[in-house]
C-alpha beads as a LAMMPS data file, in Angstrom:
LAMMPS data file: protein, C-alpha beads

308 atoms
307 bonds

1 atom types
1 bond types

-500.0 500.0 xlo xhi
-500.0 500.0 ylo yhi
-500.0 500.0 zlo zhi

Masses

1 110.0

Atoms # bond

1 1 1 165.217 -149.023 -24.445
2 1 1 168.436 -147.017 -24.415
3 1 1 168.139 -143.349 -25.238
4 1 1 170.987 -143.293 -27.679
5 1 1 170.727 -141.273 -30.857
6 1 1 171.389 -144.254 -33.091
7 1 1 173.396 -143.339 -36.127
8 1 1 173.817 -145.952 -38.862
9 1 1 176.855 -148.166 -39.272
10 1 1 180.005 -146.208 -39.933
11 1 1 178.905 -143.289 -37.785
12 1 1 179.473 -142.768 -34.108
13 1 1 178.285 -139.322 -33.099
14 1 1 176.059 -140.629 -30.378
15 1 1 175.295 -140.359 -26.702
16 1 1 176.392 -143.585 -25.066
17 1 1 174.313 -145.098 -22.279
18 1 1 176.910 -144.756 -19.531
19 1 1 180.107 -142.893 -18.740
20 1 1 181.319 -139.655 -20.252
21 1 1 181.384 -139.144 -23.978
22 1 1 184.799 -140.323 -25.107
23 1 1 186.508 -138.760 -28.094
24 1 1 184.116 -139.166 -31.041
25 1 1 185.169 -141.303 -33.953
26 1 1 184.714 -139.952 -37.450
27 1 1 181.502 -140.421 -39.375
28 1 1 183.757 -141.987 -41.984
29 1 1 185.053 -144.562 -39.486
30 1 1 188.769 -144.505 -38.665
31 1 1 191.492 -142.052 -39.588
32 1 1 193.020 -144.677 -41.856
33 1 1 189.731 -145.141 -43.675
34 1 1 188.773 -141.512 -44.157
35 1 1 192.005 -140.889 -45.968
36 1 1 190.613 -143.143 -48.668
37 1 1 187.997 -140.452 -49.373
38 1 1 190.517 -137.722 -50.018
39 1 1 190.371 -135.545 -53.091
40 1 1 192.553 -136.827 -55.885
41 1 1 194.177 -134.022 -57.834
42 1 1 196.272 -136.269 -60.030
43 1 1 195.949 -135.686 -63.785
44 1 1 193.464 -138.193 -65.225
45 1 1 194.738 -141.010 -67.378
46 1 1 194.263 -140.882 -71.131
47 1 1 191.647 -143.591 -70.959
48 1 1 189.379 -141.523 -68.706
49 1 1 187.639 -138.222 -69.390
50 1 1 188.809 -135.314 -67.268
51 1 1 186.865 -134.162 -64.231
52 1 1 186.010 -131.002 -66.132
53 1 1 184.565 -133.024 -69.022
54 1 1 182.548 -135.283 -66.701
55 1 1 180.935 -132.325 -64.936
56 1 1 180.503 -130.037 -67.922
57 1 1 176.886 -129.153 -68.562
58 1 1 175.652 -130.509 -65.223
59 1 1 173.277 -128.413 -63.170
60 1 1 174.480 -126.988 -59.876
61 1 1 172.139 -129.244 -57.883
62 1 1 173.472 -132.356 -59.683
63 1 1 177.162 -131.670 -59.112
64 1 1 178.850 -133.743 -56.373
65 1 1 179.151 -132.195 -52.940
66 1 1 181.087 -134.964 -51.200
67 1 1 184.605 -135.214 -52.574
68 1 1 186.380 -136.117 -49.358
69 1 1 188.695 -134.564 -46.818
70 1 1 191.432 -132.332 -48.197
71 1 1 194.717 -134.284 -48.122
72 1 1 197.079 -133.323 -45.344
73 1 1 194.434 -132.077 -42.915
74 1 1 195.981 -132.036 -39.439
75 1 1 193.588 -132.173 -36.496
76 1 1 195.382 -131.380 -33.253
77 1 1 194.540 -133.947 -30.547
78 1 1 193.331 -133.030 -27.092
79 1 1 196.060 -132.248 -24.584
80 1 1 195.532 -135.536 -22.743
81 1 1 196.010 -137.455 -26.005
82 1 1 199.288 -135.766 -26.930
83 1 1 202.612 -137.520 -26.187
84 1 1 204.065 -136.656 -22.804
85 1 1 206.558 -133.802 -22.780
86 1 1 208.693 -135.686 -20.247
87 1 1 208.289 -139.308 -21.359
88 1 1 208.328 -138.785 -25.150
89 1 1 209.761 -135.311 -25.857
90 1 1 210.742 -136.201 -29.434
91 1 1 207.217 -137.346 -30.293
92 1 1 205.712 -134.313 -28.595
93 1 1 208.017 -131.953 -30.456
94 1 1 207.109 -133.576 -33.765
95 1 1 203.375 -133.214 -33.072
96 1 1 203.746 -129.576 -32.034
97 1 1 205.972 -128.721 -34.987
98 1 1 203.650 -130.499 -37.435
99 1 1 200.675 -128.628 -36.025
100 1 1 202.467 -125.284 -36.359
101 1 1 203.438 -125.976 -39.968
102 1 1 199.877 -127.059 -40.762
103 1 1 198.482 -123.921 -39.097
104 1 1 200.714 -121.660 -41.201
105 1 1 199.977 -123.632 -44.368
106 1 1 196.238 -123.458 -43.718
107 1 1 196.299 -119.678 -43.417
108 1 1 198.348 -119.391 -46.597
109 1 1 195.921 -121.593 -48.526
110 1 1 192.971 -119.604 -47.223
111 1 1 194.434 -116.267 -48.306
112 1 1 195.410 -117.706 -51.683
113 1 1 191.923 -119.091 -52.313
114 1 1 189.820 -116.235 -50.919
115 1 1 191.833 -113.185 -51.916
116 1 1 194.187 -114.010 -54.777
117 1 1 192.185 -116.513 -56.792
118 1 1 188.711 -115.270 -55.825
119 1 1 187.065 -112.360 -54.079
120 1 1 185.563 -114.073 -51.065
121 1 1 185.190 -113.044 -47.423
122 1 1 187.384 -114.837 -44.899
123 1 1 184.541 -115.091 -42.344
124 1 1 187.051 -115.708 -39.559
125 1 1 184.720 -114.581 -36.778
126 1 1 181.781 -116.650 -38.061
127 1 1 183.385 -120.038 -38.698
128 1 1 182.725 -121.687 -35.358
129 1 1 179.160 -120.404 -35.315
130 1 1 178.562 -121.999 -38.725
131 1 1 179.742 -125.305 -37.272
132 1 1 177.577 -124.987 -34.162
133 1 1 174.471 -124.076 -36.159
134 1 1 174.882 -126.927 -38.635
135 1 1 175.598 -129.437 -35.868
136 1 1 172.431 -128.468 -33.998
137 1 1 170.322 -128.539 -37.155
138 1 1 171.712 -131.945 -38.155
139 1 1 171.060 -133.633 -34.804
140 1 1 167.615 -132.072 -34.520
141 1 1 166.664 -133.209 -38.021
142 1 1 167.988 -136.714 -37.360
143 1 1 165.996 -137.009 -34.133
144 1 1 162.845 -135.745 -35.831
145 1 1 163.347 -138.025 -38.834
146 1 1 163.451 -135.038 -41.185
147 1 1 165.216 -136.542 -44.210
148 1 1 164.685 -133.543 -46.566
149 1 1 166.388 -131.279 -44.024
150 1 1 169.281 -133.702 -43.652
151 1 1 169.796 -133.769 -47.421
152 1 1 169.780 -129.988 -47.416
153 1 1 172.489 -129.480 -44.783
154 1 1 174.634 -132.637 -45.076
155 1 1 176.942 -133.880 -47.814
156 1 1 175.666 -136.797 -49.855
157 1 1 177.573 -139.561 -48.052
158 1 1 176.536 -138.454 -44.571
159 1 1 172.974 -137.701 -45.674
160 1 1 172.627 -141.240 -47.015
161 1 1 173.905 -142.780 -43.770
162 1 1 171.627 -140.717 -41.560
163 1 1 168.612 -141.284 -43.803
164 1 1 169.197 -145.024 -43.607
165 1 1 169.278 -144.785 -39.820
166 1 1 165.964 -142.931 -39.801
167 1 1 164.314 -145.466 -42.093
168 1 1 165.423 -148.329 -39.830
169 1 1 164.045 -146.675 -36.714
170 1 1 160.938 -148.358 -35.261
171 1 1 157.785 -146.527 -36.301
172 1 1 156.535 -146.362 -32.742
173 1 1 159.716 -144.674 -31.495
174 1 1 159.962 -140.911 -31.081
175 1 1 163.326 -139.282 -30.419
176 1 1 163.994 -135.751 -29.207
177 1 1 167.482 -134.227 -29.143
178 1 1 168.485 -131.139 -27.174
179 1 1 171.676 -129.151 -26.768
180 1 1 171.823 -128.534 -23.021
181 1 1 174.859 -126.236 -23.025
182 1 1 178.356 -125.764 -24.382
183 1 1 181.134 -126.896 -22.065
184 1 1 183.709 -124.139 -21.658
185 1 1 186.886 -126.197 -21.526
186 1 1 190.527 -125.284 -22.260
187 1 1 190.395 -127.523 -25.359
188 1 1 187.819 -125.149 -26.851
189 1 1 189.335 -121.907 -25.535
190 1 1 186.717 -121.767 -22.760
191 1 1 183.950 -121.103 -25.297
192 1 1 182.788 -124.613 -26.220
193 1 1 183.664 -123.951 -29.873
194 1 1 187.112 -123.828 -31.452
195 1 1 188.307 -123.877 -35.053
196 1 1 190.984 -126.564 -35.335
197 1 1 191.610 -126.445 -39.081
198 1 1 190.536 -124.159 -41.931
199 1 1 191.766 -125.036 -45.410
200 1 1 190.814 -124.118 -48.951
201 1 1 191.912 -124.947 -52.485
202 1 1 190.764 -124.379 -56.028
203 1 1 189.659 -127.303 -58.195
204 1 1 191.996 -127.712 -61.190
205 1 1 190.643 -127.230 -64.709
206 1 1 187.355 -125.747 -63.478
207 1 1 187.454 -121.928 -63.269
208 1 1 186.013 -120.184 -60.212
209 1 1 185.603 -123.523 -58.431
210 1 1 186.999 -124.697 -55.136
211 1 1 186.412 -126.153 -51.721
212 1 1 186.867 -124.832 -48.201
213 1 1 186.776 -127.172 -45.224
214 1 1 186.694 -126.202 -41.560
215 1 1 187.129 -128.530 -38.596
216 1 1 185.347 -127.225 -35.487
217 1 1 185.905 -128.820 -32.095
218 1 1 182.690 -128.681 -30.072
219 1 1 182.435 -129.595 -26.398
220 1 1 178.845 -129.752 -25.245
221 1 1 176.304 -131.473 -23.036
222 1 1 173.582 -133.154 -25.073
223 1 1 170.320 -134.803 -24.110
224 1 1 168.197 -137.344 -25.952
225 1 1 164.734 -138.490 -25.010
226 1 1 163.297 -141.684 -26.475
227 1 1 159.558 -142.336 -26.272
228 1 1 157.929 -145.626 -27.154
229 1 1 154.355 -145.127 -28.375
230 1 1 151.495 -147.576 -27.995
231 1 1 148.980 -148.325 -30.717
232 1 1 145.614 -149.080 -29.079
233 1 1 143.267 -151.309 -31.078
234 1 1 145.742 -151.585 -33.927
235 1 1 145.504 -147.896 -34.799
236 1 1 148.315 -145.410 -35.286
237 1 1 150.560 -145.118 -32.193
238 1 1 149.406 -142.182 -30.099
239 1 1 149.915 -142.944 -26.420
240 1 1 153.322 -142.693 -24.775
241 1 1 154.299 -145.952 -23.104
242 1 1 157.887 -145.487 -21.956
243 1 1 160.103 -142.436 -21.794
244 1 1 163.873 -142.514 -21.323
245 1 1 166.176 -139.506 -21.144
246 1 1 169.973 -139.442 -21.111
247 1 1 172.502 -136.619 -20.879
248 1 1 176.137 -136.953 -21.900
249 1 1 179.159 -134.680 -22.306
250 1 1 180.453 -134.780 -25.870
251 1 1 183.674 -133.802 -27.628
252 1 1 183.250 -133.725 -31.401
253 1 1 185.281 -132.595 -34.372
254 1 1 182.703 -131.512 -36.933
255 1 1 183.814 -130.988 -40.541
256 1 1 181.868 -128.378 -42.473
257 1 1 182.579 -127.439 -46.051
258 1 1 181.704 -124.867 -48.675
259 1 1 181.834 -125.752 -52.377
260 1 1 181.857 -123.498 -55.422
261 1 1 181.256 -124.733 -58.974
262 1 1 181.759 -122.276 -61.819
263 1 1 181.318 -119.303 -59.488
264 1 1 178.117 -120.757 -58.004
265 1 1 177.988 -121.508 -54.292
266 1 1 176.545 -124.749 -52.927
267 1 1 176.506 -123.335 -49.407
268 1 1 177.839 -124.670 -46.112
269 1 1 177.183 -128.330 -45.332
270 1 1 178.239 -130.909 -42.754
271 1 1 180.681 -133.431 -44.180
272 1 1 180.795 -135.488 -40.992
273 1 1 183.241 -135.961 -38.134
274 1 1 186.949 -136.616 -38.167
275 1 1 189.378 -138.186 -35.715
276 1 1 192.280 -136.139 -34.376
277 1 1 195.569 -136.895 -36.097
278 1 1 197.397 -139.708 -34.308
279 1 1 201.097 -139.892 -33.538
280 1 1 201.366 -142.797 -35.981
281 1 1 199.885 -140.659 -38.751
282 1 1 202.216 -137.799 -37.897
283 1 1 205.247 -140.078 -38.399
284 1 1 204.028 -142.131 -41.382
285 1 1 201.721 -139.892 -43.420
286 1 1 203.812 -138.407 -46.263
287 1 1 202.147 -135.038 -45.704
288 1 1 203.595 -134.904 -42.180
289 1 1 206.734 -137.093 -42.260
290 1 1 209.914 -135.222 -41.313
291 1 1 213.182 -135.254 -43.234
292 1 1 211.720 -135.505 -46.739
293 1 1 212.614 -133.302 -49.656
294 1 1 209.776 -131.785 -51.685
295 1 1 210.327 -134.323 -54.479
296 1 1 210.430 -137.285 -52.096
297 1 1 207.263 -136.123 -50.355
298 1 1 205.449 -135.686 -53.671
299 1 1 206.532 -139.137 -54.861
300 1 1 205.300 -140.764 -51.644
301 1 1 201.972 -138.965 -51.909
302 1 1 201.558 -140.148 -55.501
303 1 1 202.440 -143.709 -54.501
304 1 1 199.954 -143.702 -51.618
305 1 1 197.207 -142.410 -53.890
306 1 1 198.011 -145.024 -56.496
307 1 1 197.494 -147.801 -53.938
308 1 1 193.951 -146.722 -53.036

Bonds

1 1 1 2
2 1 2 3
3 1 3 4
4 1 4 5
5 1 5 6
6 1 6 7
7 1 7 8
8 1 8 9
9 1 9 10
10 1 10 11
11 1 11 12
12 1 12 13
13 1 13 14
14 1 14 15
15 1 15 16
16 1 16 17
17 1 17 18
18 1 18 19
19 1 19 20
20 1 20 21
21 1 21 22
22 1 22 23
23 1 23 24
24 1 24 25
25 1 25 26
26 1 26 27
27 1 27 28
28 1 28 29
29 1 29 30
30 1 30 31
31 1 31 32
32 1 32 33
33 1 33 34
34 1 34 35
35 1 35 36
36 1 36 37
37 1 37 38
38 1 38 39
39 1 39 40
40 1 40 41
41 1 41 42
42 1 42 43
43 1 43 44
44 1 44 45
45 1 45 46
46 1 46 47
47 1 47 48
48 1 48 49
49 1 49 50
50 1 50 51
51 1 51 52
52 1 52 53
53 1 53 54
54 1 54 55
55 1 55 56
56 1 56 57
57 1 57 58
58 1 58 59
59 1 59 60
60 1 60 61
61 1 61 62
62 1 62 63
63 1 63 64
64 1 64 65
65 1 65 66
66 1 66 67
67 1 67 68
68 1 68 69
69 1 69 70
70 1 70 71
71 1 71 72
72 1 72 73
73 1 73 74
74 1 74 75
75 1 75 76
76 1 76 77
77 1 77 78
78 1 78 79
79 1 79 80
80 1 80 81
81 1 81 82
82 1 82 83
83 1 83 84
84 1 84 85
85 1 85 86
86 1 86 87
87 1 87 88
88 1 88 89
89 1 89 90
90 1 90 91
91 1 91 92
92 1 92 93
93 1 93 94
94 1 94 95
95 1 95 96
96 1 96 97
97 1 97 98
98 1 98 99
99 1 99 100
100 1 100 101
101 1 101 102
102 1 102 103
103 1 103 104
104 1 104 105
105 1 105 106
106 1 106 107
107 1 107 108
108 1 108 109
109 1 109 110
110 1 110 111
111 1 111 112
112 1 112 113
113 1 113 114
114 1 114 115
115 1 115 116
116 1 116 117
117 1 117 118
118 1 118 119
119 1 119 120
120 1 120 121
121 1 121 122
122 1 122 123
123 1 123 124
124 1 124 125
125 1 125 126
126 1 126 127
127 1 127 128
128 1 128 129
129 1 129 130
130 1 130 131
131 1 131 132
132 1 132 133
133 1 133 134
134 1 134 135
135 1 135 136
136 1 136 137
137 1 137 138
138 1 138 139
139 1 139 140
140 1 140 141
141 1 141 142
142 1 142 143
143 1 143 144
144 1 144 145
145 1 145 146
146 1 146 147
147 1 147 148
148 1 148 149
149 1 149 150
150 1 150 151
151 1 151 152
152 1 152 153
153 1 153 154
154 1 154 155
155 1 155 156
156 1 156 157
157 1 157 158
158 1 158 159
159 1 159 160
160 1 160 161
161 1 161 162
162 1 162 163
163 1 163 164
164 1 164 165
165 1 165 166
166 1 166 167
167 1 167 168
168 1 168 169
169 1 169 170
170 1 170 171
171 1 171 172
172 1 172 173
173 1 173 174
174 1 174 175
175 1 175 176
176 1 176 177
177 1 177 178
178 1 178 179
179 1 179 180
180 1 180 181
181 1 181 182
182 1 182 183
183 1 183 184
184 1 184 185
185 1 185 186
186 1 186 187
187 1 187 188
188 1 188 189
189 1 189 190
190 1 190 191
191 1 191 192
192 1 192 193
193 1 193 194
194 1 194 195
195 1 195 196
196 1 196 197
197 1 197 198
198 1 198 199
199 1 199 200
200 1 200 201
201 1 201 202
202 1 202 203
203 1 203 204
204 1 204 205
205 1 205 206
206 1 206 207
207 1 207 208
208 1 208 209
209 1 209 210
210 1 210 211
211 1 211 212
212 1 212 213
213 1 213 214
214 1 214 215
215 1 215 216
216 1 216 217
217 1 217 218
218 1 218 219
219 1 219 220
220 1 220 221
221 1 221 222
222 1 222 223
223 1 223 224
224 1 224 225
225 1 225 226
226 1 226 227
227 1 227 228
228 1 228 229
229 1 229 230
230 1 230 231
231 1 231 232
232 1 232 233
233 1 233 234
234 1 234 235
235 1 235 236
236 1 236 237
237 1 237 238
238 1 238 239
239 1 239 240
240 1 240 241
241 1 241 242
242 1 242 243
243 1 243 244
244 1 244 245
245 1 245 246
246 1 246 247
247 1 247 248
248 1 248 249
249 1 249 250
250 1 250 251
251 1 251 252
252 1 252 253
253 1 253 254
254 1 254 255
255 1 255 256
256 1 256 257
257 1 257 258
258 1 258 259
259 1 259 260
260 1 260 261
261 1 261 262
262 1 262 263
263 1 263 264
264 1 264 265
265 1 265 266
266 1 266 267
267 1 267 268
268 1 268 269
269 1 269 270
270 1 270 271
271 1 271 272
272 1 272 273
273 1 273 274
274 1 274 275
275 1 275 276
276 1 276 277
277 1 277 278
278 1 278 279
279 1 279 280
280 1 280 281
281 1 281 282
282 1 282 283
283 1 283 284
284 1 284 285
285 1 285 286
286 1 286 287
287 1 287 288
288 1 288 289
289 1 289 290
290 1 290 291
291 1 291 292
292 1 292 293
293 1 293 294
294 1 294 295
295 1 295 296
296 1 296 297
297 1 297 298
298 1 298 299
299 1 299 300
300 1 300 301
301 1 301 302
302 1 302 303
303 1 303 304
304 1 304 305
305 1 305 306
306 1 306 307
307 1 307 308
């Protein structure tokens, strides 16, 4: 029996049986697919009630906590995945310039949301620790089969996927997950934890409401132990039959978010994982495409949203 932490279909934060842990795919599958879960800030049509009307009168616990990745989120790839400076200088320049613009825009949105529209702390020194803590709690809860804990710290979509994986796990299988250590690599500023993106925006039509999303790159060594239990005489499984332990080096881009509804905080949760932005996305995504006027960019964004 392989000692992989088996996440349900559509997820891939796992320790593979052999080889090093390659760049993790998003919990929401591919970069093309997760864009389909983006927030839609278009004005509602006349035939549909507004978002404000649909959520009016709902309790804080009943309000949605999974409304997708903020549009235009740029996740800088690892150095080895960037275009070559010598072989493709134009592509490399576009990636670097897009990342710089996104970095400046992210800081502007954060200041606008936290200081001008609300009175909220920036928490700049705590962001990566929030990501590390939530990641460890999520994997530990998944290994232990602790569904209530998963629902507490994960957004609804991810919580449903992980809960399904737990329910499908054989009853005689016990899984233990352990964070061995953080890997201090250049890609994480030699700390094992690095904030790649930090964005925030208010939710239209709903006062004192908004969302903040942080992408934390985590490089770590993780261990999973799988134990198969025997059930003597048809009783409950109690005796360990086989034990398998695997260690793998992992590079993950964890998305954590903080939601506020009507000045009430829903706390920090794990949204899932996200793929780094590809060169294809950088050239074709209307949020990143070069040479567009503001009107042209807005029209392309509206068109792309209308096709989803």
